[in-house]
N, C-alpha and C positions, 0 to 999 in steps of 0.2 A: 667318232672322235674328231675333235676340231684340231686344226693345225694353225699355228701362228707363223706368219711370214713377216720377217723384219727386213726392210730394205735399208741399206746403209747409203745415205746420201751425204755428200761432203760439201756443205755450203761453206762459203768463206767465213772466217771467224768474226765475231762481233767487233765492231770498231767503237772504241770509247774515246771521245775527245773532250777536252775541257777548254773553256774560254773565260777569262777573267773579265767581268763587267764592273760597272760602277757600284752595283749593290751586292755583288757576290760572284760566285763561279757558276757557270752554266755547263753542266756535263751532258753531252749528247751521246747516246748509245744507239747504234744501228745494228739490227739483227736481220740477217738474210734468211728467209724461210723458203724452201723449195716449193714450187707449185707444179701442178700437172702440166701446165703449158710451158713454154720456153722460159728459161732463166729462173730468177729468184724474185721473191716478193720482199721488198725492203721495208722493215718496220723501224721507225725512229721514235725514240722516247727522249724527252728532255727533262732534266731534274736540276733545280736551282738550289744551291746551298748558300746561305747568307754569310756574309763576312762577319768578323768579330765586331766591326764597327756598328753594323746595323743591328746586331744582336743586343748590344748594350744600350741602344737608343730606346726611349720609352715608347710604348705603343699607345696611340690615342684611343683605340677601341677598348683596350684593357682598362685604361684609366677611366673612360666614361662608364664602363661596366662597373668598376669598383665604386664610383660615385653614385651610380644608379642603385646599387645594392644597399646603400645607406639611406634609410627612410627620410631623414631630415634634409638630405641633399636633392631629393627628387623634385621638390618644388623649384629649387634653384635651376636645375637642368631644364625643366619644362619652361620656366620663365626665360632662360637664355635662348631656348629654341624659338619661342614666340617672338622674342626681341629680334632674333636673327631674321625671321620671316618678315617682320614689319620693316626692319632696316633694309632688307633687299628690295622690298616693294617701294620704299621711299627713294632709295638710290636709283632704281630703274626709272621712276617718274622724274627725278631730277635730271638724269641723263637725257631722257626724252625731251624735256623742256629746253635744255642747252642745245640739243641737236637741231631744234627748230630755228635757232638763231642763224643768220646768214653766214658770217665769216668764222665763227668760233669753231665749228667742227673740223674745218681744214687745218686750223692752227693746232688744235688738240691732236689731230692725227699726225702732223709733222713732229710735234713734241713727243708723242708716243713712239714714233719710229726712231727718233734720236735716243730716247731713253732705253728702248729695247736693244739697240745696237750697243750702247754703252754697257748694259747689263750682261749681254752675251760676251763681250770682250773682257769685262771685269771678272765675272764669276764662272762662266761656262766653258771658256776656251781652253784653259789650262787646268791640269789635274790638281795642283796645290790650291788653286782658287776655288775649285769645286768642293774640295774637302773643307775649306774655310767656310763656304756657304752652308754646307750640311751641318757643320759644328754650330754655326749661328742659329740655324733653324731648330736643331735639337735642343740648344740652350733655351731658346724662346719657348718651345713647347714645354720643356720641364719647368720653366719659370711660371708659365700660365697655369699649368696643372698643379703647381706647388710641390714638385718632387725634387 
């Protein structure tokens, strides 16, 4: 006859904490599991829940999948993909040609630093400005995708 031995160990209770982020809430749960060696083994799991703002925004992947499922739009999607590749190739060659000129790369770098500083101050530094930026991006995406 077999006997079952149950050892009652009292680990600390799981700790669940939540942190509000820009895109939703990150919940962290830590569970302490007793080990045969000293102390406990801490297992941490993170789960992200999206905020209502990000749930209402259109998903680009779903939109492209819906367009791809329609047979007459496949040619347009393939054409846009090829045009994007050709455009990227042309833009990289154009930048390489400008980069070979003596004074222009330094001027463009300075202008880029100034513009980046202005953009961070205007849109990323304060929360209402970030929300305004995301609303503009979501509106542009929905306008492009025709939703």
